[in-house]
Structure formats: structure tokens, C-alpha cells
VMD Tcl script that draws the C-alpha trace (Angstrom):
set ca {
  {0.03 0.02 0.09}
  {1.13 3.52 -0.76}
  {1.75 6.13 1.86}
  {-1.02 8.19 0.30}
  {-3.59 5.68 1.73}
  {-1.77 5.44 5.00}
  {-2.43 9.07 5.69}
  {-6.14 8.41 5.38}
  {-6.47 5.28 7.41}
  {-9.07 6.84 9.75}
  {-11.20 7.68 6.69}
  {-11.00 4.16 5.38}
  {-11.79 2.75 8.88}
  {-15.14 4.57 8.85}
  {-16.39 2.25 6.09}
  {-15.95 -0.91 7.95}
  {-18.93 -0.55 10.23}
  {-20.93 2.19 8.62}
  {-24.32 1.55 7.03}
  {-25.07 2.35 3.39}
  {-26.53 5.81 3.98}
  {-23.56 6.84 6.20}
  {-21.00 5.47 3.63}
  {-22.81 7.44 0.92}
  {-22.51 10.66 3.03}
  {-18.79 10.04 3.82}
  {-18.11 9.71 0.03}
  {-20.03 12.88 -0.86}
  {-18.07 14.84 1.84}
  {-14.65 13.23 1.12}
  {-11.83 15.37 -0.30}
  {-10.17 14.27 -3.55}
  {-7.17 12.94 -1.57}
  {-9.38 10.67 0.45}
  {-11.10 9.35 -2.72}
  {-7.69 8.81 -4.21}
  {-6.63 6.78 -1.18}
  {-9.64 4.47 -1.68}
  {-8.78 4.12 -5.33}
  {-5.18 3.33 -4.37}
  {-6.40 0.47 -2.13}
  {-8.55 -0.93 -5.03}
  {-5.48 -0.66 -7.36}
  {-3.38 -2.68 -4.94}
  {-6.07 -5.29 -4.71}
  {-6.39 -5.57 -8.46}
  {-2.60 -5.74 -8.93}
  {-2.41 -8.57 -6.22}
  {-0.25 -6.59 -3.88}
  {-2.51 -7.37 -1.01}
  {-3.17 -11.03 -0.06}
  {-6.85 -11.85 0.19}
  {-8.39 -14.73 1.98}
  {-10.78 -17.02 0.20}
  {-13.83 -15.36 1.89}
  {-12.62 -11.87 0.95}
  {-11.97 -12.87 -2.54}
  {-15.42 -14.40 -2.84}
  {-17.07 -11.22 -1.47}
  {-15.20 -8.96 -3.91}
  {-15.62 -11.14 -6.97}
  {-19.18 -9.77 -7.87}
  {-17.63 -6.19 -7.84}
  {-14.62 -7.00 -10.03}
  {-15.74 -4.75 -12.96}
  {-16.17 -1.81 -10.69}
  {-12.88 -2.48 -9.08}
  {-11.12 -2.66 -12.40}
  {-12.92 0.50 -13.54}
  {-11.78 2.38 -10.44}
  {-8.15 1.37 -11.09}
  {-8.16 2.66 -14.69}
  {-6.15 6.00 -14.92}
  {-8.14 7.27 -17.79}
  {-11.38 7.47 -15.78}
  {-11.83 10.84 -14.17}
  {-11.95 11.36 -10.46}
  {-15.61 12.63 -10.43}
  {-16.62 9.54 -12.32}
  {-14.79 7.32 -9.82}
  {-16.52 9.22 -7.00}
  {-19.91 8.59 -8.65}
  {-19.08 4.86 -9.04}
  {-18.06 4.55 -5.38}
  {-21.34 6.29 -4.31}
  {-23.56 4.20 -6.55}
  {-21.87 0.88 -6.29}
  {-20.27 1.14 -2.92}
  {-21.38 -2.29 -1.53}
  {-17.83 -3.53 -1.55}
  {-16.41 -0.85 0.73}
  {-16.63 -2.69 4.02}
  {-14.79 -5.57 2.49}
  {-12.25 -3.32 0.93}
  {-11.71 -1.58 4.29}
  {-11.37 -4.90 5.99}
  {-8.68 -5.93 3.52}
  {-6.88 -2.45 3.43}
  {-6.71 -1.68 7.14}
  {-4.33 -4.45 8.17}
  {-2.10 -3.79 5.12}
  {-1.98 -0.12 6.01}
  {-1.24 -0.92 9.60}
  {1.79 -3.02 8.66}
  {2.88 -0.22 6.32}
  {2.76 2.36 9.12}
  {4.55 -0.07 11.42}
  {7.38 -0.59 8.96}
  {7.97 3.23 8.71}
  {8.21 3.65 12.53}
}
mol new
graphics top color blue
foreach p $ca { graphics top sphere $p radius 0.5 }
foreach p [lrange $ca 0 end-1] q [lrange $ca 1 end] { graphics top cylinder $p $q radius 0.2 }
display resetview
């Protein structure tokens, strides 16, 4: 995981236990850097830089097209934000995968 996402670990933690309406509000109020940190997490998952358990892989598989679209560089940030708001059902699983990876990254810098 990149240090960009590590700076916004508290923002990513919010998604783990939040309901749909609250996640939607978090995404609407998020800064561009916070959205980029979520996109960075999806990029690392798509590239295989983060190890997934079988259960996590199974939960993210239905959202693979959205994850791929979020990792494309040619898709604009407002479009990615809209995709996250409309199709954000994978965010709790994404947060559960990203938080331990970010915690280990922060630990390696200290």
C-alpha cells in the first residue's frame, strides 16, 4: 500500500462498520485525496499486492468490474466518486482488507 492511503487510514476505517446511508454521506463529503486513497487500495487489490483470504476474494468477486474501472487511470476522479457512491457495496470488505495492510505499512515506517 502506498503512503497516500496510510495518511487516510481513519477515513478508510469509517467504512468498515458504517451503513449504506452513512457510507454514501462520507463519500459525498470526502476530499479528492481521500477518494484517491480508496482508489489506491482498489488498485493494490487488483494488482495482487494485497493478499486476500478465500472469503474476501469471494465477497469482492461480484464487484470485479467496478474495481477494475476504479483502477483505470483514464477514468476521471468525479466519475470514480460517482461509481463509489452508486456501487459502494464492496467498501466494508475493501476496508477490512486495506486496514491490516496499511497498519503493517505504518509499522514498517516507524
